[in-house]
C-alpha positions as CSV (number, residue, x, y, z in Angstrom):
1,M,0.0,0.0,0.0
2,S,2.8,2.4,0.8
3,V,4.5,1.6,-2.5
4,L,1.3,2.5,-4.3
5,N,1.1,5.8,-2.4
6,Q,4.7,6.6,-3.2
7,R,4.1,5.9,-6.9
8,R,1.0,8.2,-6.9
9,S,3.0,10.9,-5.1
10,S,5.8,10.6,-7.6
11,E,3.4,10.8,-10.6
12,L,1.6,13.8,-9.0
13,A,4.9,15.6,-8.5
14,S,5.9,14.9,-12.1
15,E,2.6,16.3,-13.3
16,V,3.0,19.4,-11.1
17,Q,6.5,20.0,-12.5
18,T,5.2,19.5,-16.1
19,L,2.4,22.0,-15.4
20,E,4.8,24.5,-13.9
21,R,7.1,24.1,-16.9
22,E,4.3,24.7,-19.3
23,A,3.0,27.7,-17.3
24,A,6.5,29.2,-17.4
25,E,6.7,28.7,-21.2
26,L,3.2,30.3,-21.5
27,R,4.4,33.3,-19.4
28,A,7.5,33.6,-21.5
29,V,5.4,33.6,-24.7
30,A,2.9,36.1,-23.2
31,A,5.8,38.4,-22.2
32,E,7.3,38.2,-25.8
33,L,3.9,39.0,-27.3
34,E,3.5,41.9,-24.9
35,E,6.9,43.2,-25.8
36,A,6.1,42.8,-29.5
37,K,2.8,44.7,-29.0
38,V,4.5,47.5,-27.1
39,A,7.2,47.7,-29.7
40,E,4.6,47.8,-32.5
41,E,2.5,50.5,-30.7
42,S,5.7,52.5,-30.1
43,A,6.7,52.2,-33.8
44,K,3.1,53.2,-34.9
45,R,3.1,56.1,-32.5
46,R,6.4,57.3,-33.9
47,R,5.2,57.0,-37.4
48,I,2.1,59.0,-36.6
49,F,4.1,61.6,-34.8
50,A,6.4,61.9,-37.8
51,V,3.4,62.4,-40.1
52,F,2.1,65.2,-37.9
53,D,5.6,66.8,-37.4
54,S,5.8,67.9,-41.1
55,D,8.9,70.1,-40.5
56,A,10.7,67.4,-38.5
57,S,11.3,69.9,-35.6
58,G,10.5,67.2,-33.0
59,T,7.3,69.1,-31.9
60,I,3.8,69.5,-33.3
61,S,2.4,73.0,-33.6
62,A,-1.3,74.0,-33.7
63,S,-1.2,74.3,-37.5
64,E,0.5,70.9,-37.9
65,L,-2.1,69.4,-35.6
66,Q,-4.9,70.9,-37.8
67,R,-3.2,69.6,-41.0
68,G,-2.5,66.1,-39.5
69,M,-6.0,65.6,-38.2
70,R,-7.5,66.7,-41.5
71,E,-5.2,64.5,-43.7
72,Q,-5.1,61.4,-41.4
73,F,-8.6,61.3,-40.0
74,G,-10.7,63.7,-42.0
75,I,-11.3,65.9,-38.9
76,E,-11.4,69.6,-39.5
77,L,-10.1,71.5,-36.4
78,N,-10.7,75.2,-36.1
79,D,-8.2,77.4,-34.3
80,G,-10.1,77.1,-31.0
81,C,-10.0,73.3,-31.0
82,S,-6.3,73.1,-31.9
83,E,-5.5,75.6,-29.2
84,Y,-7.6,73.6,-26.7
85,I,-5.6,70.5,-27.5
86,I,-2.2,72.3,-27.2
87,K,-3.3,73.9,-23.9
88,N,-4.4,70.6,-22.4
89,F,-1.5,68.3,-23.5
90,D,1.4,70.8,-23.4
91,K,3.0,70.0,-20.0
92,T,6.1,72.1,-20.6
93,G,4.2,75.3,-21.6
94,K,6.1,75.7,-24.9
95,G,3.0,76.1,-27.0
96,V,3.8,72.9,-28.9
97,L,3.5,69.1,-28.3
98,D,6.6,66.9,-28.2
99,Y,6.6,63.1,-28.6
100,E,5.9,62.3,-25.0
101,E,3.0,64.8,-24.9
102,F,1.3,63.7,-28.2
103,E,-0.8,60.6,-28.2
104,V,-3.3,60.6,-31.1
105,D,-6.0,58.4,-29.4
106,S,-5.9,60.7,-26.3
107,V,-6.2,63.8,-28.5
108,R,-9.2,62.3,-30.3
109,A,-10.9,61.4,-27.1
110,A,-10.3,64.9,-25.7
111,L,-11.9,66.4,-28.9
112,E,-14.9,64.1,-28.5
113,R,-15.4,65.2,-24.9
114,K,-15.1,68.8,-25.9
115,W,-17.6,68.5,-28.7
116,A,-20.0,66.5,-26.5
117,G,-19.6,69.2,-23.8
118,E,-20.4,72.0,-26.4
119,E,-23.5,70.0,-27.5
120,S,-24.6,69.7,-23.9
121,E,-24.0,73.4,-23.3
122,M,-26.0,74.3,-26.4
123,R,-28.9,72.1,-25.3
124,T,-28.7,73.6,-21.8
125,S,-28.6,77.1,-23.1
126,E,-31.7,76.5,-25.2
127,E,-33.5,74.9,-22.3
128,E,-32.7,77.9,-20.1
129,T,-33.8,80.3,-22.8
130,F,-37.1,78.5,-23.2
131,A,-37.5,77.7,-19.4
132,G,-41.0,76.7,-18.6
133,A,-42.1,76.4,-22.2
134,N,-43.1,73.4,-24.4
135,L,-39.8,71.8,-25.2
136,D,-41.1,68.9,-27.2
137,D,-38.7,68.2,-30.0
138,G,-39.8,64.7,-31.1
139,L,-39.6,63.4,-34.6
140,L,-43.1,64.6,-35.5
141,V,-42.3,68.1,-34.3
142,R,-39.1,68.2,-36.3
143,L,-40.9,67.0,-39.5
144,C,-43.6,69.7,-38.9
145,C,-40.7,72.3,-38.7
146,V,-39.6,71.1,-42.1
147,L,-43.1,71.4,-43.6
148,A,-43.3,75.0,-42.3
149,Y,-40.7,76.1,-44.9
150,I,-42.8,74.7,-47.8
151,V,-44.7,78.0,-48.0
152,P,-41.7,80.3,-48.5
153,V,-40.1,77.7,-50.8
154,M,-43.2,77.7,-53.0
155,D,-43.1,81.6,-53.2
156,G,-39.4,81.8,-53.7
157,I,-38.7,78.9,-56.0
158,V,-39.5,81.2,-59.0
159,Y,-36.1,83.0,-58.3
160,S,-34.3,79.7,-59.1
161,L,-35.4,79.9,-62.8
162,P,-32.3,81.8,-63.8
163,L,-30.2,79.0,-62.3
164,C,-32.3,76.5,-64.3
165,L,-31.2,78.3,-67.4
166,I,-27.5,77.8,-66.4
167,F,-28.0,74.3,-64.9
168,P,-30.8,72.5,-66.7
169,Q,-30.5,69.6,-64.2
170,L,-32.3,71.7,-61.6
171,V,-35.5,71.7,-63.6
172,Q,-36.3,68.2,-62.3
173,V,-36.1,69.6,-58.7
174,V,-37.9,72.9,-59.4
175,T,-40.8,71.5,-61.5
176,P,-42.6,69.6,-58.6
177,I,-42.4,72.6,-56.3
178,L,-43.8,74.9,-59.0
179,E,-46.6,72.4,-59.6
180,L,-47.4,72.3,-55.9
181,S,-47.3,76.1,-55.8
182,N,-49.8,76.2,-58.7
183,L,-52.0,73.7,-56.9
184,V,-52.1,75.8,-53.8
185,E,-52.8,79.0,-55.8
186,S,-55.7,77.2,-57.6
187,V,-57.5,77.0,-54.3
188,P,-59.5,80.2,-53.7
189,F,-57.4,82.3,-51.2
190,G,-55.2,79.2,-50.7
191,P,-51.9,81.0,-50.1
192,I,-53.6,83.6,-47.8
193,I,-55.3,80.8,-45.7
194,T,-52.0,78.9,-45.4
195,F,-50.2,82.0,-44.3
196,C,-52.8,82.9,-41.7
197,I,-52.7,79.4,-40.3
198,M,-49.0,79.5,-39.9
199,Q,-49.2,83.0,-38.4
200,Y,-51.9,81.8,-35.9
201,L,-49.9,78.7,-34.8
202,S,-46.7,80.7,-34.3
203,R,-48.5,82.7,-31.6
204,R,-50.0,79.8,-29.7
205,E,-48.1,78.8,-26.5
206,W,-49.5,75.2,-26.7
207,V,-47.5,74.6,-29.9
208,P,-44.0,73.2,-29.2
209,D,-41.5,76.0,-29.1
210,L,-39.2,74.4,-31.7
211,L,-42.2,74.4,-34.1
212,R,-43.3,77.9,-33.1
213,Y,-39.8,79.3,-33.7
214,N,-39.6,77.8,-37.2
215,L,-43.1,78.9,-38.0
216,C,-42.1,82.5,-37.1
217,Q,-39.0,82.3,-39.2
218,A,-40.9,80.7,-42.2
219,V,-43.5,83.5,-42.0
220,D,-40.8,86.2,-41.9
221,I,-38.9,84.6,-44.8
222,D,-42.1,84.4,-46.8
223,I,-42.9,88.0,-46.1
224,R,-39.4,89.1,-47.3
225,V,-39.8,86.9,-50.5
226,C,-43.1,88.5,-51.3
227,L,-41.8,92.0,-50.7
228,F,-38.9,91.3,-53.1
229,G,-41.4,90.1,-55.6
230,L,-43.4,93.4,-55.2
231,F,-40.1,95.3,-55.7
232,L,-39.5,93.5,-59.0
233,K,-43.0,94.2,-60.2
234,F,-42.6,97.9,-59.2
235,A,-39.3,98.0,-61.1
236,A,-40.9,96.5,-64.2
237,W,-43.7,99.0,-63.9
238,V,-41.2,101.9,-63.8
239,A,-39.3,100.4,-66.7
240,G,-42.6,100.2,-68.6
241,I,-43.2,103.9,-68.0
242,V,-39.7,104.8,-69.2
243,V,-39.9,102.6,-72.2
244,P,-43.6,101.7,-72.8
245,F,-44.1,98.4,-74.7
246,T,-46.3,99.7,-77.4
247,D,-46.5,99.1,-81.2
248,E,-45.2,102.6,-81.8
249,V,-42.1,102.0,-79.7
250,I,-41.4,98.7,-81.4
251,E,-41.9,100.3,-84.9
252,N,-39.4,103.1,-84.0
253,G,-36.8,100.5,-83.2
254,M,-36.5,101.1,-79.5
255,I,-37.5,97.4,-78.9
256,T,-36.3,94.9,-81.4
257,T,-36.1,91.1,-81.8
258,V,-32.5,91.4,-82.8
259,A,-30.0,90.8,-80.0
260,T,-28.1,93.9,-79.0
261,S,-25.3,94.5,-76.4
262,A,-27.8,96.5,-74.2
263,G,-30.3,93.7,-74.5
264,I,-27.8,91.0,-73.6
265,T,-26.5,93.0,-70.7
266,S,-30.1,93.5,-69.4
267,V,-30.7,89.7,-69.6
268,W,-27.5,88.9,-67.7
269,V,-28.3,91.6,-65.1
270,G,-31.7,90.0,-64.6
271,L,-30.2,86.6,-64.2
272,L,-27.7,87.9,-61.7
273,V,-30.4,89.6,-59.7
274,G,-32.3,86.3,-59.6
275,V,-29.3,84.3,-58.5
276,V,-28.3,86.8,-55.9
277,A,-31.8,86.8,-54.4
278,F,-32.1,83.0,-54.5
279,F,-28.9,82.0,-52.8
280,P,-29.4,83.7,-49.4
281,F,-33.1,82.6,-49.5
282,I,-32.3,78.9,-50.1
283,A,-29.3,78.9,-47.8
284,S,-31.6,80.2,-44.9
285,V,-34.2,77.5,-45.7
286,I,-31.6,74.7,-45.8
287,Y,-29.9,75.8,-42.6
288,S,-33.2,76.1,-40.8
289,I,-34.4,72.6,-42.0
290,T,-31.1,70.9,-41.1
291,W,-30.8,72.5,-37.7
292,S,-34.4,71.7,-36.9
293,L,-34.0,68.1,-37.9
294,L,-31.2,67.9,-35.4
295,G,-33.5,69.3,-32.7
296,H,-31.9,72.7,-32.4
297,F,-33.3,76.2,-32.8
298,P,-31.9,77.8,-36.0
299,R,-31.1,81.2,-34.4
300,N,-28.4,82.5,-36.7
301,I,-30.3,83.9,-39.7
302,P,-29.6,87.7,-39.7
303,M,-32.7,89.8,-39.0
304,V,-35.1,86.8,-39.5
305,S,-34.0,85.1,-36.3
306,E,-34.1,88.3,-34.4
307,E,-37.7,88.9,-35.5
308,A,-38.7,85.3,-34.4
309,E,-37.1,85.8,-31.0
310,R,-39.0,89.2,-30.7
311,V,-42.3,87.5,-31.5
312,M,-41.6,84.7,-29.0
313,R,-40.4,87.3,-26.4
314,L,-37.1,85.6,-25.9
315,P,-34.1,87.3,-24.3
316,T,-31.6,88.7,-26.9
317,E,-28.0,89.5,-26.6
318,G,-27.3,92.5,-24.5
319,S,-30.7,92.3,-22.7
320,S,-29.0,91.5,-19.4
321,D,-26.6,94.4,-19.8
322,D,-29.5,96.7,-20.5
323,N,-31.2,95.6,-17.4
324,E,-28.1,96.2,-15.3
325,H,-27.7,99.7,-16.7
326,A,-31.3,100.4,-16.1
């Protein structure tokens, strides 16, 4: 019996030694893999640093950081973001980043935190501005914000026709909107009824503020488009007084079907006026729609946004200063 026990003890000791030897080999392999990984990461980090350090000075400046992030990751950094990174990672206070201070993953993480913080601050600012109001910004509300701009688009799409002459591909986009505009105008007092409904909803406090704000802006944009149209009609009326379109005028040769330099110039001036009028209009609409779909208030349209804020009785810049002075 003792011989059997000794044999089992010997086999067990042998198995333990084998396991310890295998464990030691595994630890050695893991250490080698860890060293290889560290070496690979170090080499990768040096390569990235060399790419950012375009002048091989051993440091990365703000401009080099902007260029590197744009070329390597497609991230556009403004001066404020690049200065933010330099300030937070520059431990020596030299205004640049050396190899030890620059780690691209840490930089990207810091930028994401900064942008997330700015997004949160923007949301908080809007909530404080509209404190106690209807802050519903669900998908349905955002889609209604988009629909609010159909009215000014229908009234202003006519000013895209000069662009259609230059870029015929736009006709496919413009034609459905013109057909919708004609359909609304075919209804007795259709445009006026639609405008009055928008005006009414923009003054109702039970309407979500995001929608109210966009309704106010859409109404204001539409008014400006209509005023511009009246200006053009007035200009045409004045031109008709100066050069009346009568048979006598045509017979005298003041108006001809033959192209002249004056006529060609007038056509191009008309096209230019149409394009100049259309671009700010469509840019305002696209900005408002995009910002509203993201759930934000499009508050950066000159004059138009100020009017919307006045209608909704929101605090404007400098109001607190005025109160202090008062």
